[in-house]
C-alpha positions, 0 to 999 in steps of 0.5 A: 500500500503506497503512502498516498493510499494510506493517507486517503484511507485514513482520511476516509476513516476520519470522515465516518460519522461517529457511531451512536453505540446505543443498542435498540434495547437501550434506546427504546427500553420498554417499547423494545420489550413490548415489540419483541415479546408481542411479536410485531414482526415474525423475525426478531431481527426485523425491529432491531434493524428498523430505521426510526422515522423521527428522533428516537427519544420523541418516538419513546415519549410518544409511546409512553404517552399513548401505550395505556390507551384502550385503543392503542395499536402497537403494530400500527404505532411501530409501522408509523414510526419505523421504516422496516428493512427490505429483505429480499427472498432472493437477491438475484435471479440468474438468467436461464443457462447462466453458469454457476461461476458467472452467477457468483461473479454477478452476485458480488455487486448485489451483495455490496453495501456502501457507506453513504447508504447508512441511515442515521439513528439506526443500529448500523455501525458505519464503515469507511468503505464498501463491504459485502454482506451474506444476503437475505436477512443478513444485511450487514458485515459479519466477521468470520463469514467475510474471510470465506467470502473473500476467497471468492472475491479473490477468484472473481478478481474483485481485489477492489472489494478485498482492499475495501474490506481489509481497511474496514476490519482495521477500522473496526479494530481501531475504533472498538478494540475488536471486530464485532460479530457484525457491524450493528450496535447490538453485536458490539458486546461480542466478536466471532471466530478470530480469523483476521490473521487469515485475512491478512495472509490472503491480502498479502498473497494477492498483493492487496497490502503488506501483512506487516501494516496490520501488525498493530491491529493483530496485536490489538485483537489479541489483547481483546481475546486475552484481556485479564489473562496475566492476572489469572491464577489456576482455576480463575476465569475472566471473560474469554480466558480460562486458567487451568490447574497447571497454569495454562491458559486457553480460551472460550467464547464470551459475550460481555452482556447477560441479557437476551440477544436483541435480535432474538429477544423473545426466543431467548426469553422463552429458552431461559424459561425452560431452564432451571438456571437463573435467566441471566446465566442462560442469556450469557450462554446463548450470547456466547454461543452466537459469538462462536458462529455455531449458533446453535449446536448440540456442541454447546449443550447437554443433549439436544435442548437449547435451554441446557446450553453451556458455551462458556464452560467449553474450551473449543478446538477451533477457537484455540487453534485460531488464536494459535494462528494469531500468535504465530502470525504476530510472531512472524510479523514481529520478526519481520519488523525486527522486534525480536523480544516481541517475536520471542514472546509470541513464539513462547505463547504459541508453543504453550498454547499448542502444548495445552491443546495437545494435552487437553483437546487431543483425544487418543481414544477418539483419534481426533481433537475434541472440545474440553469441558473445563468445569467438569474436567473432561472432554466433550465426547461428541465429534464435530467438524471443528476437529479439522481446525488443527489441520487447517492451522498446521498444528497437528502432527502427521499421525494426528492429522491422519487419524483425525481425517479417518475419524471425520471420514468414518463418522461425519462424511456424508454423500453431500460433503462433510457433516457438522455433527453426529446429533440431529438436534433441530439446531442448524449447526448439527446433523443433517446440515453442511456448511461451506466454511467447515468444508473449506477448513477440512479440505485445506487442513487435509491438503496441508498433510497430503490427505486424499480425502480433501479432494473427495470432500471438495467434489461431494460439496461441489456436486451438492451446490451445483445440483441445487443451483441447476434446480433452483438457480441459487446458492443458499446458506447451508445444505442438507448433505445426507442425500446424494449430491444429485438430490441436494436440498437447502438446510433447515433447523434453527431460528430463522428460514433458510437464507439465499445469497449467500456470502460464504457459500459463494466464496468457497464454491467459487474458489473450489470451482477454480481448483477443480476445473473439471468438476461437473459443477463447472457445467452447472447452468441455471434452470429455465424459468416457468 
């Protein structure tokens, strides 16, 4: 990045309107609770994304003045005072015969949002540059989604958007100290799987920027995840950090709030009512589950019932591998900057984390990496596709990689790709669904160790995506993968209907189409319209 470009980006960031970080619940108080619990909108995310038609304080005053009247109509009041977000059932209709590759290339502009379109007094957190959203109800930037989306932007030659998004993520870290779950005020209290280190590698590999330019941002993100770690003693916890009995520190998912998620307020209240625990504890666990990106999954629960969720009691394989990668990346960049003491410090931290992962998360009996329940002092027995993450970051030994691949093949490989978990709970991050980011990490991880199963997973996934595209002319958020790829279906379960778009499916598929030019998915064409 030239000095002139850097100055232009800094000037652009300086012009971003100072964000009002009040969340909709903070701003609208009892009006917010009334709207969400009365289910004025079928989707709880609709109201938190609404734009007020006048000053929010005036709206709240008007509500308080009228809400006790016998003829007060809450729905009518809300529709009069708020503009609803426009949610497209399908963002883009392929012309008949359009190839899957061209469909994805055409979608990037459809899914791009522009800073000048950010309305005042809404929940959106302004950004300095254009960015790509997933699609459907997800009309904002999401953290870990964006890395997998970027893989496709790169293959489509959209380095303009890569550069814009690089600076957006740097801006978020500079402004808020971390990358929020998404650029909404109600997402500020949590992050998502920390993949900025992978983004930075991609930016440098494609000539978008030099990785070393983002060293301060990587350090700042690391400090967010490790906040309070240095004061912990064995058995202590603080936010994302857990200090184990031997003094090793590993990380968990966390959210700084313990109230219902604002975008799913009613659902969380009803979930907490089914639990014997204090409601605020359940709310924290639900929020931490959302921070994991796996929202929701039996992975975080005692069984299939979401009211048993215990996310903060679990040390996840994937999170700790991502933080290992972050420590390694900071070490490498410190060396490049001739900051040798800092490099040695982060090399030691990565070494200690790796040792703790080997000791607690590698399970010899399962022949795979399993999450660890630090409260109960034992492994979580369920195998999930997160077990591939140590291969993705290059932490596993050759033997561990081979054994993990065999376990995933025996227990999670399905006709349509790699499964998410072995339990069918009704949650979307469970059987029978498959997700693009999980395919990608498994494929890349196995390739790192020369394991042939990588290509098999890629081919099965492409067949699934291509089959649905030929029939329905679209890509979706998740897929049922227990069927043969020729009979692919969009996934289900969870809190909301299946979404079209879709950012990370587009990104991973576009990259795999390039890497497998002879795969039949390259010949997939949009269906004729009836």
